[in-house]
Structure formats: C-alpha cells, structure tokens
C-alpha positions in Angstrom: 60.2 186.1 140.1 60.6 182.7 138.6 57.7 183.4 136.2 59.4 186.6 135.1 62.6 184.6 134.5 60.7 182.2 132.2 59.2 185.0 130.3 62.6 186.6 129.9 63.9 183.4 128.5 61.2 183.5 125.8 61.9 187.1 125.0 65.6 186.4 124.6 64.8 183.4 122.2 61.9 185.0 120.4 63.9 186.8 117.7 61.6 189.6 116.9 63.0 192.3 119.1 65.1 195.3 118.2 68.7 194.8 117.0 70.1 196.5 120.0 69.5 193.3 122.1 72.8 191.5 121.9 71.3 188.4 123.3 68.7 188.2 120.5 68.4 184.8 118.8 70.6 184.8 115.7 69.3 184.8 112.1 72.7 184.1 110.7 72.4 181.3 108.1 75.8 179.7 108.0 77.6 180.9 111.1 75.3 180.5 114.2 76.4 182.6 117.1 76.7 181.4 120.7 75.4 183.5 123.5 76.0 183.8 127.2 75.5 181.0 129.7 72.6 183.0 131.2 70.9 183.1 127.8 71.0 179.3 127.5 70.1 178.8 131.1 67.0 181.0 130.7 66.2 179.1 127.5 66.4 175.7 129.3 64.4 177.0 132.3 61.6 178.3 130.0 61.3 174.9 128.3 61.0 173.2 131.7 58.1 175.5 132.7 54.4 174.7 132.3 53.5 176.1 128.9 52.1 175.2 125.5 54.9 173.7 123.5 56.3 174.2 120.0 57.0 171.0 118.1 58.5 170.0 114.8 59.1 166.9 112.7 62.5 167.7 111.3 63.6 166.0 108.1 66.5 166.3 105.7 69.0 166.6 108.6 71.4 164.2 106.9 72.3 166.8 104.2 74.1 169.2 106.6 75.0 171.5 103.7 73.0 174.5 105.0 71.7 175.7 108.4 68.3 175.0 106.9 68.9 171.3 107.5 71.1 171.4 110.6 69.8 170.9 114.1 71.7 174.0 115.2 69.7 176.0 112.7 66.4 175.3 114.4 64.7 178.1 116.3 66.3 178.3 119.8 62.8 178.4 121.4 61.7 175.1 119.8 60.6 172.7 122.6 60.6 169.3 120.9 62.0 168.0 117.7 61.1 164.6 116.3 64.0 163.3 114.1 62.0 162.3 111.0 63.2 160.3 108.0 66.2 158.1 108.2 66.2 156.6 111.7 69.0 157.2 114.1 71.8 159.5 112.7 75.0 157.6 111.8 77.6 157.9 114.6 80.4 158.5 112.1 78.8 161.9 111.2 80.4 163.7 114.0 79.3 167.2 112.8 75.7 166.1 112.8 75.9 164.7 116.4 77.7 167.8 117.6 74.9 169.9 116.3 72.3 167.6 117.8 73.9 167.5 121.2 74.4 171.3 121.3 70.7 171.8 120.5 69.7 169.1 122.9 72.0 169.8 125.9 72.7 173.5 125.7 69.5 174.9 124.1 67.3 172.3 125.9 65.3 171.1 122.9 64.0 167.6 123.5 65.1 165.2 120.7 62.7 162.3 120.0 63.2 159.2 118.0 60.2 158.7 115.7 59.1 155.6 113.8 55.9 154.3 112.1 54.9 151.5 114.5 53.7 148.5 112.4 54.9 145.3 113.9 53.5 143.1 111.2 55.2 145.0 108.5 58.7 144.8 110.1 61.5 142.9 108.4 61.8 139.2 109.3 65.5 139.8 110.3 64.3 141.2 113.6 63.9 138.8 116.5 60.6 140.3 117.5 59.2 139.6 114.0 60.5 136.1 114.1 58.6 135.5 117.4 55.5 137.0 115.7 55.9 134.7 112.7 56.2 131.8 115.1 52.9 132.9 116.8 51.1 132.7 113.5 52.1 129.1 113.1 49.6 128.3 115.8 45.9 128.3 115.2 43.6 131.1 116.5 42.4 130.1 120.0 45.7 128.3 120.8 47.0 129.9 124.0 50.5 129.6 122.7 49.6 131.9 119.8 48.5 134.7 122.2 51.5 134.1 124.4 53.9 134.6 121.5 52.1 137.6 120.1 52.3 139.3 123.5 56.0 138.4 123.7 56.6 139.9 120.2 54.8 143.1 121.2 56.9 143.5 124.3 60.1 142.8 122.4 59.1 145.4 119.8 58.6 148.0 122.5 61.9 147.3 124.1 63.6 147.6 120.6 62.6 151.2 120.6 63.5 151.7 124.2 67.0 150.5 123.4 67.3 153.0 120.5 66.4 155.9 122.8 68.6 155.0 125.8 71.6 153.8 123.8 71.6 157.1 121.8 70.8 159.4 124.7 67.7 160.8 123.1 64.8 162.3 125.1 61.9 160.0 124.2 59.9 158.3 121.6 57.3 159.5 119.1 55.2 156.5 118.1 53.7 157.3 114.6 50.5 155.2 114.9 49.0 154.7 111.5 48.2 151.0 111.6 46.6 150.6 108.1 45.6 147.0 108.7 48.6 146.1 110.9 48.0 143.8 113.9 49.4 146.5 116.2 46.1 148.1 117.0 43.4 148.1 119.7 44.5 145.9 122.7 47.8 145.1 121.0 48.7 148.8 120.7 47.7 149.4 124.3 50.0 146.6 125.4 52.8 148.2 123.3 52.3 151.6 124.8 52.1 150.2 128.4 55.4 148.4 127.8 57.1 151.6 126.6 55.5 153.3 129.6 57.7 151.2 131.9 60.7 153.3 130.7 59.3 156.6 129.7 56.2 158.9 129.8 54.0 159.8 132.8 53.1 156.3 133.9 50.9 156.8 137.0 51.2 153.2 138.1 55.0 153.3 138.6 57.3 155.2 141.0 60.4 156.9 139.8 62.4 154.4 141.9 60.8 151.5 140.2 61.5 153.0 136.8 65.1 153.7 137.6 65.7 150.2 138.7 64.3 148.9 135.4 66.5 151.3 133.4 69.7 150.6 135.2 69.1 146.8 135.1 68.8 147.0 131.3 71.3 149.8 130.5 73.7 150.1 133.4 74.0 152.4 136.4 75.3 155.4 134.3 71.7 155.8 133.0 69.5 157.7 135.3 67.0 159.7 133.2 63.6 158.7 134.4 61.8 161.5 132.6 62.0 160.6 128.9 58.9 161.6 126.9 56.4 159.2 125.3 54.3 160.7 122.5 51.8 159.3 120.0 51.0 160.9 116.6 48.4 160.0 114.1 45.7 157.8 115.6 45.2 157.5 119.4 44.2 154.8 121.8 42.3 156.8 124.5 42.7 153.9 126.9 46.4 154.7 127.2 46.4 158.5 127.3 47.6 158.5 130.9 50.8 156.9 129.7 51.5 159.6 127.1 53.0 163.0 127.5 51.5 164.4 124.2 49.2 163.4 121.4 50.6 165.0 118.3 47.5 165.6 116.2 48.0 165.6 112.4 45.6 168.5 111.8 46.9 168.7 108.3 43.8 170.4 106.9 45.0 173.4 108.9 41.5 174.5 110.2 40.8 175.8 113.6 41.8 173.2 116.2 39.4 171.8 118.8 39.8 169.5 121.8 39.4 165.9 120.7 38.4 162.8 122.7 38.9 162.3 126.4 42.6 163.0 126.2 43.3 166.1 128.3 43.6 169.2 126.0 46.9 170.1 127.6 48.3 167.0 126.0 47.0 167.8 122.5 49.5 169.3 120.1 48.0 170.6 116.9 50.3 170.1 113.9 50.0 171.2 110.2 51.6 169.8 107.1 54.3 172.4 106.5 56.0 170.3 103.8 53.2 171.1 101.4 52.3 174.6 102.6 55.6 176.3 103.4 55.2 178.8 100.5 51.8 180.0 101.6 50.9 182.9 103.8 51.1 180.7 106.9 47.5 180.9 108.0 47.4 177.2 108.8 50.3 177.5 111.2 49.0 180.7 112.9 45.6 179.0 113.4 47.2 176.3 115.5 49.3 178.8 117.6 46.4 181.2 118.2 43.7 178.8 119.4 43.3 178.1 123.1 40.7 176.1 125.0 38.2 177.8 127.3 40.2 176.8 130.3 43.9 176.1 130.8 46.1 175.8 127.7 46.5 173.3 124.8 49.5 171.1 124.5 50.9 173.2 121.8 51.3 173.6 118.0 53.7 172.0 115.6 54.6 171.3 111.9 55.5 168.4 109.7 58.6 169.2 107.7 58.9 172.3 109.8 62.4 173.1 108.5 60.8 174.4 105.3 59.9 177.6 107.2 63.6 178.4 106.9 63.1 179.1 103.2 62.9 182.8 102.3 60.1 183.9 99.9 57.4 186.6 99.6 55.6 185.5 102.8 58.8 184.7 104.8 61.5 187.4 104.7 63.8 185.6 107.1 64.4 182.1 108.3 61.7 180.8 110.6 60.1 184.2 110.9 56.6 182.7 111.0 57.4 179.7 113.2 59.0 182.1 115.7 56.1 184.4 115.5 53.8 181.5 116.3 55.8 180.7 119.4 55.5 184.3 120.5 51.7 184.3 119.8 51.2 181.1 121.8 53.4 182.2 124.7 53.5 186.0 124.7 56.5 187.6 126.3 55.8 190.4 128.9 57.9 193.5 128.2 
C-alpha cells in the first residue's frame, strides 16, 4: 500500500494528466496554486522513497521577476535543487526566502548550497586561507607545513558546514574542478571526510556521534543528521562511501553509462541545459531513459535547468520536457 501511495504522489505531481484532476501540478506562470495537505504529504513521501532522483542546478533566482526564476516555479516533483550562482540568498530578500522555504519544507525539494571548491584560489580575507598562506612559509618536508595545510583544509570544510546549518539548507554540492588547485588527491579526500562528519552517509559514524558534533557547534536546536553530501565534476573514488550522489557533468548528452567503482545508484547524469534549452530535448531524455542492467541509477539532472521553463517550438508549456523526463524515469502506475 505504501508503494501505491508513493506512485500516487508522483502522479499528482507529474503534470501530464487530464485537466479534470484538480490536484494536478499547476502550470500557471505568475500565480502558483496551492493544493491540499494530502497532495503535499504525498509529494514529500515520494521524495523520501527509494527512487532515481531528478536534479537541477538552478540559477538566476535573484531576479524574482518571473516564475521562471523563482523557487516556487520549479517542478513540484523536483527532488534536489542546487542553488547555483550567487552564493547564499540575501536574508533581506524575504520573498525569495519565502519561496525557497515553501519549496523546501512543503514540497520537500532538497536545497543544496553549491560552490566551486578551490582552497588555494580563495580570498586571503578568510581565516582558512591565512592558515594556508602560513603553511607555505615553511619549506616542503617541514612537519609544520603539513600540519598547517591539514588545519586549513579542515577549516575550509567547516566554513561550508556553517553555511549549510546556519541557513537551514539540506546539504552541500562540492563542485570539484581543481584545475591546478592544491585541493586534490589526498587533500580533497581529507576535505570530504571532514564534511562527512556533519553530512552524508558516513559509514564510520553513528547518528548519535554526529548529533553531538552538530549540537556542540550549532546549538541544541539543530538536530538534522541527514543532510546530503554530493560531489559534481571530478570524483575521488576513495571517498564515494561518504557521498550521497556523484553529479556527473555528462554535458555531451550521450547515452550514460556507469562510471568507476562508485555505485551506479549514486550516479546522477546531468546535461548542460543552459546551452541546449532550445533544442528538441534529446540529451535530457537520454539521461532519463537510461537504466543499468540491475537496480536503478542515481538519477538525471540539468545545469541551468530553469531554462526548460521557456516556451518555444519544442516546449509548449513550462517544464514540459523536464516533467516528462521525471515521468519516464519513475513511471506512475494508473
């Protein structure tokens, strides 16, 4: 019966049913509707179930002049949204935060903080960068150099942990494209493991141990021990057990395939929708349709996914193709 409930939640949020369904996900552009408590409960329950997820890097949210760039305009069935471009939304923008919280808390869409992680390239104003600079004042081979580098890496990880917990977000998306930065190899592994003390599926830590760390740092009102830890771009296979998902930048749009020793159920195949939004959508459909020989993939996703809101010859209504891909990946049972 529970499985049927999850499927029902998907049907209700899928948006390609007949108009007589009053709980259908809205396509209204400027005045989004709200639905029954049962609709939203089914939606949240579906997102908690074991299924291949839908994912989006969502940019341009600071504009707020159209539902195309508002959190509440995203497809109801979207599982995870990475808040791309601009860092943490400004607190003074109350409308933006109301939209974000409604999408996060009522619709159950996980909101991730995302950042390109390059410790060496960070501004010297940060304390972790000052420690790194101090480390480089010591010659290679000096134990103090290594001690300070490790300290800087740990501080850098905690900097992102603070952003997530202090803003009540659902996890971190580490955009790992080092391009010569020092945060690679063993250093990147240390960074991920430090993050893994506060989020992700760390197999070497109990929930009680994590809760104690969280409440020691942020106070007893913080009790979320299930925040997500994701990596996109490159991937350090040695730390896959610390990560919920590997967001693969499959920007060529070809047929996906399982990569590396990372379990395929953690692999989310993502296309560059920013450059391909006005095409027939074949690239996006390829990611949604593909499945491994056993089990299911992590999911599919899109960079600049909000551009599927735009109406054109291949997209007669907002998010038509993205919603269809969600349906293809997780077919509803009628």
